[in-house]
C-alpha positions in Angstrom: 159.4 148.0 43.7 161.3 146.4 46.6 161.6 148.3 49.8 165.0 149.3 51.0 165.6 148.4 54.6 166.6 150.8 57.4 170.3 150.7 58.3 172.3 151.5 61.3 175.4 152.9 59.5 174.0 154.2 56.2 171.5 156.8 55.3 169.5 156.1 52.1 167.2 158.2 50.0 166.0 158.4 46.5 165.1 161.4 44.4 164.1 161.3 40.7 166.0 158.2 39.8 169.0 159.0 42.0 169.9 156.9 45.0 171.8 158.9 47.6 173.8 156.6 49.9 175.6 158.3 52.9 178.1 156.5 55.1 176.9 157.6 58.5 179.5 157.2 61.1 180.9 160.7 61.3 182.2 160.3 64.9 184.8 157.9 63.3 185.1 159.7 60.0 182.8 157.0 58.4 185.3 154.2 58.9 184.1 150.8 57.9 183.1 148.4 60.6 181.5 144.9 60.3 177.9 146.4 60.4 178.7 148.9 57.6 180.2 146.3 55.4 177.1 144.0 55.8 174.7 146.9 55.2 176.5 148.0 52.0 176.4 144.5 50.6 172.7 144.3 51.4 172.0 147.7 49.9 173.9 147.0 46.6 172.0 143.7 46.2 168.6 145.4 46.9 169.5 148.2 44.3 169.9 145.5 41.6 166.2 145.1 41.6 165.3 148.8 41.6 165.0 149.7 37.9 163.8 153.1 38.8 167.3 154.0 40.2 169.6 155.1 37.4 172.4 156.6 39.4 174.0 156.1 42.8 175.8 158.9 44.7 178.0 157.6 47.5 178.9 160.2 50.1 180.0 160.5 53.7 178.3 162.2 56.7 180.1 165.0 58.5 182.5 167.7 57.3 185.9 166.3 57.9 186.2 163.1 55.9 184.5 161.0 53.3 185.8 157.7 54.8 189.1 156.8 56.5 189.0 153.1 55.7 188.8 150.3 58.2 187.7 151.1 61.8 190.9 149.9 63.4 189.5 150.2 66.9 186.9 147.6 66.1 189.0 145.5 63.8 192.1 145.3 65.9 190.0 144.3 68.9 188.8 141.1 67.2 191.5 138.4 67.2 189.2 135.4 66.9 189.6 135.1 63.1 185.9 134.4 62.7 184.3 135.5 59.5 180.9 137.2 59.2 178.7 135.2 56.8 176.7 137.3 54.4 173.1 136.4 53.3 174.6 134.8 50.3 176.7 132.4 52.3 180.0 134.3 51.5 182.3 135.0 54.3 183.5 138.6 55.0 186.5 139.0 57.3 186.3 142.5 58.8 188.7 142.2 61.7 190.6 139.0 62.2 194.1 139.5 63.4 196.6 141.8 64.9 197.6 144.0 61.9 195.6 145.8 59.2 197.1 143.4 56.6 194.9 140.5 57.9 191.7 142.1 57.0 189.6 141.9 53.8 189.5 145.2 51.9 186.2 147.0 52.8 186.5 148.6 49.3 185.7 145.2 47.8 182.0 145.7 48.7 181.9 149.5 49.0 180.7 149.8 45.3 178.1 148.0 43.3 180.5 146.6 40.8 181.8 143.7 42.9 178.3 142.5 43.7 177.1 142.9 40.1 174.6 145.7 40.5 172.7 146.1 37.3 173.1 144.3 33.9 176.5 143.5 32.4 
């Protein structure tokens, strides 16, 4: 059984085969920033090796919103165009431009499917 690391923007717990993943940035309505995107990618990959987890519930902290999408305050502040490189060597462009149309969709890594969690 591999250990799940501690995260800055996610809360993780397991209970009887169910993994509870909570987006934990309620002060910005759980909007995705670079850290959250990296942490979700790391978590989904770690869950691939946890056979004891049979179900994943994704939820958001706070009582106003599940997730409002990209954290535009962070993203629009980064005009360098530099990508964050994940542990697998793939680049993730969180905020690289002047409009929201210049960002990779955080939804691409917000669920296990794109990173092949589990068996086909």
